[in-house]
DOGUBA-639183 format. One record per atom (N, C-alpha, C): residue in three letters; residue number from 1; x negated, y, z; atom name. Coordinates in nm, 2 decimals. Example, Ala and Ser with C-alpha at 12.3 -4.5 7.8 and 13.67 -1.06 7.14 Angstrom:
2
{type ALA seq 1 x -1.32 y -0.57 z 0.78 atom N}
{type ALA seq 1 x -1.23 y -0.45 z 0.78 atom CA}
{type ALA seq 1 x -1.32 y -0.33 z 0.78 atom C}
{type SER seq 2 x -1.28 y -0.22 z 0.71 atom N}
{type SER seq 2 x -1.37 y -0.11 z 0.71 atom CA}
{type SER seq 2 x -1.29 y 0.00 z 0.79 atom C}
END
This chain:
128
{type MET seq 1 x -22.45 y 8.32 z 19.77 atom N}
{type MET seq 1 x -22.51 y 8.21 z 19.71 atom CA}
{type MET seq 1 x -22.41 y 8.09 z 19.69 atom C}
{type LYS seq 2 x -22.32 y 8.07 z 19.79 atom N}
{type LYS seq 2 x -22.22 y 7.97 z 19.78 atom CA}
{type LYS seq 2 x -22.13 y 7.99 z 19.66 atom C}
{type SER seq 3 x -22.09 y 8.12 z 19.65 atom N}
{type SER seq 3 x -22.00 y 8.16 z 19.54 atom CA}
{type SER seq 3 x -22.06 y 8.13 z 19.40 atom C}
{type ILE seq 4 x -22.19 y 8.16 z 19.39 atom N}
{type ILE seq 4 x -22.26 y 8.13 z 19.26 atom CA}
{type ILE seq 4 x -22.26 y 7.99 z 19.23 atom C}
{type ILE seq 5 x -22.29 y 7.90 z 19.33 atom N}
{type ILE seq 5 x -22.29 y 7.76 z 19.31 atom CA}
{type ILE seq 5 x -22.15 y 7.71 z 19.27 atom C}
{type PHE seq 6 x -22.05 y 7.76 z 19.35 atom N}
{type PHE seq 6 x -21.91 y 7.72 z 19.32 atom CA}
{type PHE seq 6 x -21.87 y 7.76 z 19.18 atom C}
{type SER seq 7 x -21.91 y 7.88 z 19.13 atom N}
{type SER seq 7 x -21.88 y 7.93 z 19.00 atom CA}
{type SER seq 7 x -21.94 y 7.84 z 18.89 atom C}
{type ILE seq 8 x -22.07 y 7.81 z 18.92 atom N}
{type ILE seq 8 x -22.14 y 7.72 z 18.82 atom CA}
{type ILE seq 8 x -22.08 y 7.59 z 18.81 atom C}
{type CYS seq 9 x -22.04 y 7.53 z 18.92 atom N}
{type CYS seq 9 x -21.98 y 7.40 z 18.92 atom CA}
{type CYS seq 9 x -21.84 y 7.40 z 18.85 atom C}
{type LEU seq 10 x -21.77 y 7.51 z 18.88 atom N}
{type LEU seq 10 x -21.64 y 7.53 z 18.81 atom CA}
{type LEU seq 10 x -21.65 y 7.55 z 18.66 atom C}
{type LEU seq 11 x -21.75 y 7.63 z 18.62 atom N}
{type LEU seq 11 x -21.77 y 7.66 z 18.48 atom CA}
{type LEU seq 11 x -21.80 y 7.53 z 18.40 atom C}
{type PHE seq 12 x -21.88 y 7.44 z 18.46 atom N}
{type PHE seq 12 x -21.92 y 7.32 z 18.39 atom CA}
{type PHE seq 12 x -21.81 y 7.21 z 18.40 atom C}
{type SER seq 13 x -21.72 y 7.22 z 18.49 atom N}
{type SER seq 13 x -21.62 y 7.12 z 18.51 atom CA}
{type SER seq 13 x -21.49 y 7.15 z 18.44 atom C}
{type ILE seq 14 x -21.47 y 7.27 z 18.40 atom N}
{type ILE seq 14 x -21.33 y 7.31 z 18.35 atom CA}
{type ILE seq 14 x -21.30 y 7.24 z 18.22 atom C}
{type GLU seq 15 x -21.40 y 7.21 z 18.14 atom N}
{type GLU seq 15 x -21.37 y 7.15 z 18.01 atom CA}
{type GLU seq 15 x -21.32 y 7.01 z 18.02 atom C}
{type GLY seq 16 x -21.34 y 6.94 z 18.13 atom N}
{type GLY seq 16 x -21.29 y 6.80 z 18.15 atom CA}
{type GLY seq 16 x -21.16 y 6.80 z 18.24 atom C}
{type LEU seq 17 x -21.11 y 6.91 z 18.28 atom N}
{type LEU seq 17 x -21.00 y 6.91 z 18.37 atom CA}
{type LEU seq 17 x -20.87 y 6.93 z 18.30 atom C}
{type ALA seq 18 x -20.76 y 6.87 z 18.35 atom N}
{type ALA seq 18 x -20.63 y 6.91 z 18.30 atom CA}
{type ALA seq 18 x -20.59 y 7.04 z 18.36 atom C}
{type VAL seq 19 x -20.53 y 7.13 z 18.28 atom N}
{type VAL seq 19 x -20.50 y 7.26 z 18.33 atom CA}
{type VAL seq 19 x -20.35 y 7.29 z 18.30 atom C}
{type THR seq 20 x -20.30 y 7.39 z 18.37 atom N}
{type THR seq 20 x -20.16 y 7.43 z 18.36 atom CA}
{type THR seq 20 x -20.16 y 7.58 z 18.32 atom C}
{type TRP seq 21 x -20.16 y 7.60 z 18.19 atom N}
{type TRP seq 21 x -20.16 y 7.74 z 18.14 atom CA}
{type TRP seq 21 x -20.02 y 7.80 z 18.15 atom C}
{type LYS seq 22 x -20.02 y 7.91 z 18.21 atom N}
{type LYS seq 22 x -19.89 y 7.99 z 18.23 atom CA}
{type LYS seq 22 x -19.91 y 8.12 z 18.15 atom C}
{type LYS seq 23 x -19.82 y 8.14 z 18.05 atom N}
{type LYS seq 23 x -19.83 y 8.26 z 17.97 atom CA}
{type LYS seq 23 x -19.78 y 8.38 z 18.05 atom C}
{type PHE seq 24 x -19.86 y 8.49 z 18.05 atom N}
{type PHE seq 24 x -19.81 y 8.60 z 18.12 atom CA}
{type PHE seq 24 x -19.82 y 8.73 z 18.04 atom C}
{type ASN seq 25 x -19.87 y 8.73 z 17.92 atom N}
{type ASN seq 25 x -19.88 y 8.85 z 17.85 atom CA}
{type ASN seq 25 x -19.90 y 8.82 z 17.70 atom C}
{type GLU seq 26 x -19.85 y 8.91 z 17.61 atom N}
{type GLU seq 26 x -19.88 y 8.90 z 17.47 atom CA}
{type GLU seq 26 x -19.89 y 9.04 z 17.42 atom C}
{type ASN seq 27 x -19.98 y 9.05 z 17.31 atom N}
{type ASN seq 27 x -19.99 y 9.18 z 17.25 atom CA}
{type ASN seq 27 x -20.03 y 9.15 z 17.10 atom C}
{type SER seq 28 x -20.06 y 9.26 z 17.03 atom N}
{type SER seq 28 x -20.08 y 9.24 z 16.88 atom CA}
{type SER seq 28 x -20.20 y 9.16 z 16.85 atom C}
{type MET seq 29 x -20.29 y 9.13 z 16.95 atom N}
{type MET seq 29 x -20.41 y 9.05 z 16.92 atom CA}
{type MET seq 29 x -20.39 y 8.90 z 16.95 atom C}
{type GLY seq 30 x -20.29 y 8.87 z 17.04 atom N}
{type GLY seq 30 x -20.26 y 8.73 z 17.08 atom CA}
{type GLY seq 30 x -20.19 y 8.72 z 17.21 atom C}
{type ASP seq 31 x -20.20 y 8.60 z 17.27 atom N}
{type ASP seq 31 x -20.13 y 8.57 z 17.39 atom CA}
{type ASP seq 31 x -20.23 y 8.53 z 17.50 atom C}
{type SER seq 32 x -20.20 y 8.58 z 17.62 atom N}
{type SER seq 32 x -20.28 y 8.55 z 17.74 atom CA}
{type SER seq 32 x -20.22 y 8.46 z 17.83 atom C}
{type TYR seq 33 x -20.30 y 8.36 z 17.89 atom N}
{type TYR seq 33 x -20.25 y 8.26 z 17.98 atom CA}
{type TYR seq 33 x -20.35 y 8.26 z 18.10 atom C}
{type VAL seq 34 x -20.30 y 8.22 z 18.22 atom N}
{type VAL seq 34 x -20.38 y 8.19 z 18.33 atom CA}
{type VAL seq 34 x -20.36 y 8.05 z 18.37 atom C}
{type ASP seq 35 x -20.46 y 7.98 z 18.40 atom N}
{type ASP seq 35 x -20.45 y 7.84 z 18.45 atom CA}
{type ASP seq 35 x -20.41 y 7.85 z 18.60 atom C}
{type VAL seq 36 x -20.29 y 7.83 z 18.63 atom N}
{type VAL seq 36 x -20.24 y 7.85 z 18.77 atom CA}
{type VAL seq 36 x -20.30 y 7.74 z 18.86 atom C}
{type ASP seq 37 x -20.34 y 7.63 z 18.81 atom N}
{type ASP seq 37 x -20.40 y 7.52 z 18.89 atom CA}
{type ASP seq 37 x -20.54 y 7.57 z 18.93 atom C}
{type SER seq 38 x -20.61 y 7.66 z 18.86 atom N}
{type SER seq 38 x -20.74 y 7.70 z 18.90 atom CA}
{type SER seq 38 x -20.75 y 7.81 z 18.99 atom C}
{type ILE seq 39 x -20.64 y 7.88 z 19.02 atom N}
{type ILE seq 39 x -20.64 y 8.00 z 19.10 atom CA}
{type ILE seq 39 x -20.67 y 7.95 z 19.25 atom C}
{type GLN seq 40 x -20.78 y 8.01 z 19.30 atom N}
{type GLN seq 40 x -20.83 y 7.97 z 19.43 atom CA}
{type GLN seq 40 x -20.87 y 8.10 z 19.50 atom C}
{type LYS seq 41 x -20.84 y 8.11 z 19.63 atom N}
{type LYS seq 41 x -20.88 y 8.22 z 19.71 atom CA}
{type LYS seq 41 x -20.98 y 8.17 z 19.82 atom C}
{type ARG seq 42 x -21.10 y 8.24 z 19.82 atom N}
{type ARG seq 42 x -21.21 y 8.21 z 19.91 atom CA}
{type ARG seq 42 x -21.27 y 8.34 z 19.96 atom C}
{type ASN seq 43 x -21.27 y 8.36 z 20.09 atom N}
{type ASN seq 43 x -21.33 y 8.48 z 20.15 atom CA}
{type ASN seq 43 x -21.28 y 8.61 z 20.08 atom C}
{type ASN seq 44 x -21.15 y 8.62 z 20.07 atom N}
{type ASN seq 44 x -21.08 y 8.74 z 20.01 atom CA}
{type ASN seq 44 x -21.12 y 8.76 z 19.86 atom C}
{type VAL seq 45 x -21.17 y 8.66 z 19.80 atom N}
{type VAL seq 45 x -21.19 y 8.67 z 19.65 atom CA}
{type VAL seq 45 x -21.11 y 8.56 z 19.58 atom C}
{type VAL seq 46 x -21.04 y 8.60 z 19.47 atom N}
{type VAL seq 46 x -20.96 y 8.51 z 19.40 atom CA}
{type VAL seq 46 x -21.04 y 8.47 z 19.27 atom C}
{type TYR seq 47 x -21.05 y 8.34 z 19.25 atom N}
{type TYR seq 47 x -21.11 y 8.28 z 19.13 atom CA}
{type TYR seq 47 x -21.00 y 8.23 z 19.03 atom C}
{type TYR seq 48 x -21.02 y 8.26 z 18.90 atom N}
{type TYR seq 48 x -20.92 y 8.21 z 18.81 atom CA}
{type TYR seq 48 x -20.98 y 8.20 z 18.67 atom C}
{type TRP seq 49 x -20.91 y 8.12 z 18.58 atom N}
{type TRP seq 49 x -20.94 y 8.11 z 18.44 atom CA}
{type TRP seq 49 x -20.83 y 8.17 z 18.35 atom C}
{type ARG seq 50 x -20.87 y 8.24 z 18.25 atom N}
{type ARG seq 50 x -20.78 y 8.30 z 18.16 atom CA}
{type ARG seq 50 x -20.81 y 8.24 z 18.02 atom C}
{type LEU seq 51 x -20.70 y 8.21 z 17.95 atom N}
{type LEU seq 51 x -20.71 y 8.17 z 17.81 atom CA}
{type LEU seq 51 x -20.65 y 8.28 z 17.72 atom C}
{type PHE seq 52 x -20.72 y 8.31 z 17.62 atom N}
{type PHE seq 52 x -20.67 y 8.41 z 17.52 atom CA}
{type PHE seq 52 x -20.66 y 8.34 z 17.39 atom C}
{type ASP seq 53 x -20.54 y 8.33 z 17.33 atom N}
{type ASP seq 53 x -20.51 y 8.26 z 17.21 atom CA}
{type ASP seq 53 x -20.49 y 8.37 z 17.10 atom C}
{type TYR seq 54 x -20.58 y 8.38 z 17.01 atom N}
{type TYR seq 54 x -20.58 y 8.48 z 16.91 atom CA}
{type TYR seq 54 x -20.48 y 8.46 z 16.80 atom C}
{type LEU seq 55 x -20.41 y 8.56 z 16.76 atom N}
{type LEU seq 55 x -20.31 y 8.55 z 16.65 atom CA}
{type LEU seq 55 x -20.38 y 8.52 z 16.52 atom C}
{type ASN seq 56 x -20.50 y 8.58 z 16.50 atom N}
{type ASN seq 56 x -20.58 y 8.56 z 16.38 atom CA}
{type ASN seq 56 x -20.72 y 8.52 z 16.41 atom C}
{type PRO seq 57 x -20.78 y 8.42 z 16.35 atom N}
{type PRO seq 57 x -20.91 y 8.38 z 16.38 atom CA}
{type PRO seq 57 x -21.01 y 8.50 z 16.36 atom C}
{type SER seq 58 x -21.12 y 8.49 z 16.44 atom N}
{type SER seq 58 x -21.23 y 8.59 z 16.42 atom CA}
{type SER seq 58 x -21.31 y 8.56 z 16.29 atom C}
{type PRO seq 59 x -21.39 y 8.65 z 16.25 atom N}
{type PRO seq 59 x -21.48 y 8.62 z 16.13 atom CA}
{type PRO seq 59 x -21.56 y 8.49 z 16.14 atom C}
{type ILE seq 60 x -21.60 y 8.45 z 16.27 atom N}
{type ILE seq 60 x -21.68 y 8.33 z 16.29 atom CA}
{type ILE seq 60 x -21.59 y 8.21 z 16.32 atom C}
{type GLY seq 61 x -21.46 y 8.22 z 16.31 atom N}
{type GLY seq 61 x -21.37 y 8.11 z 16.33 atom CA}
{type GLY seq 61 x -21.32 y 8.09 z 16.47 atom C}
{type VAL seq 62 x -21.33 y 8.18 z 16.56 atom N}
{type VAL seq 62 x -21.28 y 8.17 z 16.69 atom CA}
{type VAL seq 62 x -21.13 y 8.19 z 16.69 atom C}
{type ASN seq 63 x -21.06 y 8.09 z 16.75 atom N}
{type ASN seq 63 x -20.91 y 8.10 z 16.76 atom CA}
{type ASN seq 63 x -20.86 y 8.11 z 16.90 atom C}
{type SER seq 64 x -20.95 y 8.08 z 17.00 atom N}
{type SER seq 64 x -20.91 y 8.10 z 17.14 atom CA}
{type SER seq 64 x -21.04 y 8.11 z 17.22 atom C}
{type SER seq 65 x -21.02 y 8.16 z 17.34 atom N}
{type SER seq 65 x -21.13 y 8.17 z 17.44 atom CA}
{type SER seq 65 x -21.08 y 8.14 z 17.58 atom C}
{type VAL seq 66 x -21.17 y 8.08 z 17.66 atom N}
{type VAL seq 66 x -21.14 y 8.05 z 17.80 atom CA}
{type VAL seq 66 x -21.24 y 8.12 z 17.88 atom C}
{type SER seq 67 x -21.20 y 8.21 z 17.97 atom N}
{type SER seq 67 x -21.29 y 8.29 z 18.05 atom CA}
{type SER seq 67 x -21.27 y 8.27 z 18.20 atom C}
{type GLU seq 68 x -21.38 y 8.28 z 18.28 atom N}
{type GLU seq 68 x -21.37 y 8.26 z 18.42 atom CA}
{type GLU seq 68 x -21.39 y 8.40 z 18.48 atom C}
{type PHE seq 69 x -21.31 y 8.43 z 18.58 atom N}
{type PHE seq 69 x -21.32 y 8.56 z 18.65 atom CA}
{type PHE seq 69 x -21.31 y 8.54 z 18.81 atom C}
{type THR seq 70 x -21.37 y 8.63 z 18.88 atom N}
{type THR seq 70 x -21.34 y 8.65 z 19.02 atom CA}
{type THR seq 70 x -21.28 y 8.79 z 19.04 atom C}
{type VAL seq 71 x -21.20 y 8.81 z 19.14 atom N}
{type VAL seq 71 x -21.15 y 8.94 z 19.16 atom CA}
{type VAL seq 71 x -21.13 y 8.97 z 19.31 atom C}
{type ASP seq 72 x -21.17 y 9.09 z 19.35 atom N}
{type ASP seq 72 x -21.14 y 9.14 z 19.48 atom CA}
{type ASP seq 72 x -21.00 y 9.21 z 19.47 atom C}
{type CYS seq 73 x -20.90 y 9.15 z 19.52 atom N}
{type CYS seq 73 x -20.76 y 9.20 z 19.49 atom CA}
{type CYS seq 73 x -20.74 y 9.33 z 19.56 atom C}
{type VAL seq 74 x -20.80 y 9.36 z 19.67 atom N}
{type VAL seq 74 x -20.78 y 9.48 z 19.75 atom CA}
{type VAL seq 74 x -20.85 y 9.60 z 19.67 atom C}
{type ALA seq 75 x -20.98 y 9.58 z 19.64 atom N}
{type ALA seq 75 x -21.05 y 9.68 z 19.57 atom CA}
{type ALA seq 75 x -21.02 y 9.69 z 19.42 atom C}
{type GLU seq 76 x -20.95 y 9.59 z 19.37 atom N}
{type GLU seq 76 x -20.92 y 9.58 z 19.22 atom CA}
{type GLU seq 76 x -21.05 y 9.58 z 19.14 atom C}
{type LYS seq 77 x -21.14 y 9.50 z 19.19 atom N}
{type LYS seq 77 x -21.27 y 9.48 z 19.12 atom CA}
{type LYS seq 77 x -21.28 y 9.35 z 19.06 atom C}
{type LEU seq 78 x -21.30 y 9.34 z 18.93 atom N}
{type LEU seq 78 x -21.30 y 9.22 z 18.85 atom CA}
{type LEU seq 78 x -21.44 y 9.19 z 18.81 atom C}
{type THR seq 79 x -21.48 y 9.06 z 18.83 atom N}
{type THR seq 79 x -21.61 y 9.02 z 18.78 atom CA}
{type THR seq 79 x -21.59 y 8.91 z 18.67 atom C}
{type TRP seq 80 x -21.64 y 8.93 z 18.55 atom N}
{type TRP seq 80 x -21.63 y 8.83 z 18.44 atom CA}
{type TRP seq 80 x -21.75 y 8.75 z 18.45 atom C}
{type LEU seq 81 x -21.73 y 8.61 z 18.47 atom N}
{type LEU seq 81 x -21.84 y 8.52 z 18.49 atom CA}
{type LEU seq 81 x -21.89 y 8.45 z 18.36 atom C}
{type GLY seq 82 x -21.80 y 8.45 z 18.26 atom N}
{type GLY seq 82 x -21.84 y 8.39 z 18.14 atom CA}
{type GLY seq 82 x -21.72 y 8.34 z 18.05 atom C}
{type SER seq 83 x -21.75 y 8.31 z 17.93 atom N}
{type SER seq 83 x -21.64 y 8.26 z 17.84 atom CA}
{type SER seq 83 x -21.69 y 8.15 z 17.74 atom C}
{type THR seq 84 x -21.60 y 8.07 z 17.70 atom N}
{type THR seq 84 x -21.63 y 7.97 z 17.60 atom CA}
{type THR seq 84 x -21.53 y 8.00 z 17.49 atom C}
{type TYR seq 85 x -21.58 y 8.00 z 17.36 atom N}
{type TYR seq 85 x -21.50 y 8.03 z 17.24 atom CA}
{type TYR seq 85 x -21.48 y 7.90 z 17.16 atom C}
{type TYR seq 86 x -21.35 y 7.88 z 17.12 atom N}
{type TYR seq 86 x -21.31 y 7.76 z 17.05 atom CA}
{type TYR seq 86 x -21.26 y 7.78 z 16.91 atom C}
{type SER seq 87 x -21.27 y 7.67 z 16.83 atom N}
{type SER seq 87 x -21.23 y 7.68 z 16.69 atom CA}
{type SER seq 87 x -21.08 y 7.66 z 16.67 atom C}
{type GLN seq 88 x -21.02 y 7.60 z 16.77 atom N}
{type GLN seq 88 x -20.87 y 7.58 z 16.76 atom CA}
{type GLN seq 88 x -20.80 y 7.66 z 16.87 atom C}
{type ARG seq 89 x -20.67 y 7.67 z 16.86 atom N}
{type ARG seq 89 x -20.59 y 7.74 z 16.95 atom CA}
{type ARG seq 89 x -20.59 y 7.67 z 17.09 atom C}
{type MET seq 90 x -20.55 y 7.74 z 17.19 atom N}
{type MET seq 90 x -20.53 y 7.69 z 17.33 atom CA}
{type MET seq 90 x -20.65 y 7.62 z 17.38 atom C}
{type GLY seq 91 x -20.77 y 7.67 z 17.36 atom N}
{type GLY seq 91 x -20.89 y 7.62 z 17.41 atom CA}
{type GLY seq 91 x -20.93 y 7.48 z 17.37 atom C}
{type LYS seq 92 x -20.90 y 7.45 z 17.25 atom N}
{type LYS seq 92 x -20.92 y 7.31 z 17.19 atom CA}
{type LYS seq 92 x -21.02 y 7.33 z 17.07 atom C}
{type GLY seq 93 x -21.06 y 7.21 z 17.03 atom N}
{type GLY seq 93 x -21.15 y 7.21 z 16.91 atom CA}
{type GLY seq 93 x -21.30 y 7.22 z 16.94 atom C}
{type LYS seq 94 x -21.37 y 7.26 z 16.84 atom N}
{type LYS seq 94 x -21.52 y 7.27 z 16.86 atom CA}
{type LYS seq 94 x -21.55 y 7.40 z 16.94 atom C}
{type VAL seq 95 x -21.65 y 7.38 z 17.02 atom N}
{type VAL seq 95 x -21.70 y 7.50 z 17.09 atom CA}
{type VAL seq 95 x -21.79 y 7.58 z 16.99 atom C}
{type ILE seq 96 x -21.75 y 7.70 z 16.97 atom N}
{type ILE seq 96 x -21.83 y 7.79 z 16.87 atom CA}
{type ILE seq 96 x -21.94 y 7.86 z 16.94 atom C}
{type LYS seq 97 x -21.91 y 7.91 z 17.07 atom N}
{type LYS seq 97 x -22.01 y 7.99 z 17.14 atom CA}
{type LYS seq 97 x -21.97 y 7.99 z 17.29 atom C}
{type LYS seq 98 x -22.08 y 8.00 z 17.37 atom N}
{type LYS seq 98 x -22.06 y 8.01 z 17.51 atom CA}
{type LYS seq 98 x -22.13 y 8.14 z 17.55 atom C}
{type ARG seq 99 x -22.08 y 8.21 z 17.65 atom N}
{type ARG seq 99 x -22.14 y 8.33 z 17.70 atom CA}
{type ARG seq 99 x -22.13 y 8.34 z 17.85 atom C}
{type LYS seq 100 x -22.24 y 8.36 z 17.92 atom N}
{type LYS seq 100 x -22.24 y 8.38 z 18.06 atom CA}
{type LYS seq 100 x -22.25 y 8.53 z 18.09 atom C}
{type SER seq 101 x -22.19 y 8.57 z 18.20 atom N}
{type SER seq 101 x -22.19 y 8.71 z 18.23 atom CA}
{type SER seq 101 x -22.19 y 8.73 z 18.38 atom C}
{type ARG seq 102 x -22.21 y 8.85 z 18.43 atom N}
{type ARG seq 102 x -22.19 y 8.89 z 18.57 atom CA}
{type ARG seq 102 x -22.14 y 9.03 z 18.56 atom C}
{type ARG seq 103 x -22.06 y 9.06 z 18.46 atom N}
{type ARG seq 103 x -22.01 y 9.20 z 18.44 atom CA}
{type ARG seq 103 x -21.90 y 9.23 z 18.53 atom C}
{type THR seq 104 x -21.91 y 9.34 z 18.60 atom N}
{type THR seq 104 x -21.81 y 9.39 z 18.70 atom CA}
{type THR seq 104 x -21.73 y 9.50 z 18.64 atom C}
{type LEU seq 105 x -21.60 y 9.50 z 18.65 atom N}
{type LEU seq 105 x -21.51 y 9.60 z 18.60 atom CA}
{type LEU seq 105 x -21.41 y 9.65 z 18.70 atom C}
{type PHE seq 106 x -21.37 y 9.77 z 18.69 atom N}
{type PHE seq 106 x -21.25 y 9.82 z 18.76 atom CA}
{type PHE seq 106 x -21.15 y 9.85 z 18.65 atom C}
{type PRO seq 107 x -21.07 y 9.75 z 18.62 atom N}
{type PRO seq 107 x -20.98 y 9.76 z 18.50 atom CA}
{type PRO seq 107 x -20.87 y 9.87 z 18.52 atom C}
{type ARG seq 108 x -20.84 y 9.94 z 18.41 atom N}
{type ARG seq 108 x -20.74 y 10.04 z 18.41 atom CA}
{type ARG seq 108 x -20.60 y 9.98 z 18.39 atom C}
{type PRO seq 109 x -20.50 y 10.04 z 18.46 atom N}
{type PRO seq 109 x -20.36 y 9.98 z 18.44 atom CA}
{type PRO seq 109 x -20.33 y 9.97 z 18.29 atom C}
{type ASN seq 110 x -20.24 y 9.87 z 18.27 atom N}
{type ASN seq 110 x -20.19 y 9.84 z 18.13 atom CA}
{type ASN seq 110 x -20.29 y 9.78 z 18.04 atom C}
{type THR seq 111 x -20.41 y 9.74 z 18.09 atom N}
{type THR seq 111 x -20.50 y 9.67 z 18.00 atom CA}
{type THR seq 111 x -20.48 y 9.52 z 18.03 atom C}
{type VAL seq 112 x -20.52 y 9.43 z 17.94 atom N}
{type VAL seq 112 x -20.51 y 9.29 z 17.96 atom CA}
{type VAL seq 112 x -20.58 y 9.24 z 18.09 atom C}
{type GLU seq 113 x -20.70 y 9.30 z 18.11 atom N}
{type GLU seq 113 x -20.78 y 9.26 z 18.23 atom CA}
{type GLU seq 113 x -20.70 y 9.30 z 18.36 atom C}
{type TYR seq 114 x -20.64 y 9.42 z 18.36 atom N}
{type TYR seq 114 x -20.57 y 9.46 z 18.48 atom CA}
{type TYR seq 114 x -20.44 y 9.37 z 18.50 atom C}
{type ILE seq 115 x -20.37 y 9.35 z 18.39 atom N}
{type ILE seq 115 x -20.25 y 9.27 z 18.40 atom CA}
{type ILE seq 115 x -20.29 y 9.12 z 18.45 atom C}
{type THR seq 116 x -20.39 y 9.07 z 18.40 atom N}
{type THR seq 116 x -20.44 y 8.94 z 18.44 atom CA}
{type THR seq 116 x -20.48 y 8.93 z 18.59 atom C}
{type MET seq 117 x -20.55 y 9.03 z 18.63 atom N}
{type MET seq 117 x -20.60 y 9.04 z 18.76 atom CA}
{type MET seq 117 x -20.48 y 9.05 z 18.86 atom C}
{type LYS seq 118 x -20.38 y 9.13 z 18.83 atom N}
{type LYS seq 118 x -20.26 y 9.15 z 18.91 atom CA}
{type LYS seq 118 x -20.18 y 9.02 z 18.92 atom C}
{type PHE seq 119 x -20.17 y 8.95 z 18.80 atom N}
{type PHE seq 119 x -20.10 y 8.82 z 18.79 atom CA}
{type PHE seq 119 x -20.17 y 8.72 z 18.89 atom C}
{type ALA seq 120 x -20.30 y 8.71 z 18.88 atom N}
{type ALA seq 120 x -20.37 y 8.61 z 18.96 atom CA}
{type ALA seq 120 x -20.36 y 8.64 z 19.11 atom C}
{type CYS seq 121 x -20.37 y 8.77 z 19.14 atom N}
{type CYS seq 121 x -20.37 y 8.81 z 19.28 atom CA}
{type CYS seq 121 x -20.22 y 8.79 z 19.34 atom C}
{type ASN seq 122 x -20.12 y 8.83 z 19.26 atom N}
{type ASN seq 122 x -19.99 y 8.81 z 19.31 atom CA}
{type ASN seq 122 x -19.95 y 8.66 z 19.31 atom C}
{type TYR seq 123 x -19.99 y 8.58 z 19.22 atom N}
{type TYR seq 123 x -19.96 y 8.44 z 19.21 atom CA}
{type TYR seq 123 x -20.02 y 8.37 z 19.34 atom C}
{type LYS seq 124 x -20.14 y 8.41 z 19.37 atom N}
{type LYS seq 124 x -20.20 y 8.35 z 19.48 atom CA}
{type LYS seq 124 x -20.13 y 8.39 z 19.61 atom C}
{type GLN seq 125 x -20.09 y 8.52 z 19.62 atom N}
{type GLN seq 125 x -20.02 y 8.56 z 19.74 atom CA}
{type GLN seq 125 x -19.89 y 8.49 z 19.76 atom C}
{type LEU seq 126 x -19.82 y 8.47 z 19.65 atom N}
{type LEU seq 126 x -19.69 y 8.41 z 19.66 atom CA}
{type LEU seq 126 x -19.69 y 8.26 z 19.68 atom C}
{type ASN seq 127 x -19.80 y 8.19 z 19.64 atom N}
{type ASN seq 127 x -19.81 y 8.05 z 19.65 atom CA}
{type ASN seq 127 x -19.92 y 8.00 z 19.74 atom C}
{type THR seq 128 x -19.94 y 8.08 z 19.85 atom N}
{type THR seq 128 x -20.04 y 8.04 z 19.95 atom CA}
{type THR seq 128 x -19.97 y 7.98 z 20.07 atom C}
END
């Protein structure tokens, strides 16, 4: 229950916070960043925010998205908590759409989700 309340508070507060986006991956769809200031470890679970900056806008005008995740680094289990989609790059501009989720994944190696998960887990290990 505490993690749900923490996640909700974090989800509503991220839009007003200064963030430090660190680029960690790029592919043919765009660039991926993690907010290194948001990476937190609580009870063996790592919380983090990922920004995806699209190379080309979607048909509805999305140029970037900011998503919140939790991950069990040992089990390599990722839970996607939600995303906000923006009209401009780097999570700026008008909010086009918000989506909440509780989708759990076991990402395959070499996918953006897996690379992000490993980045957040390793970053937290190295900077704790």
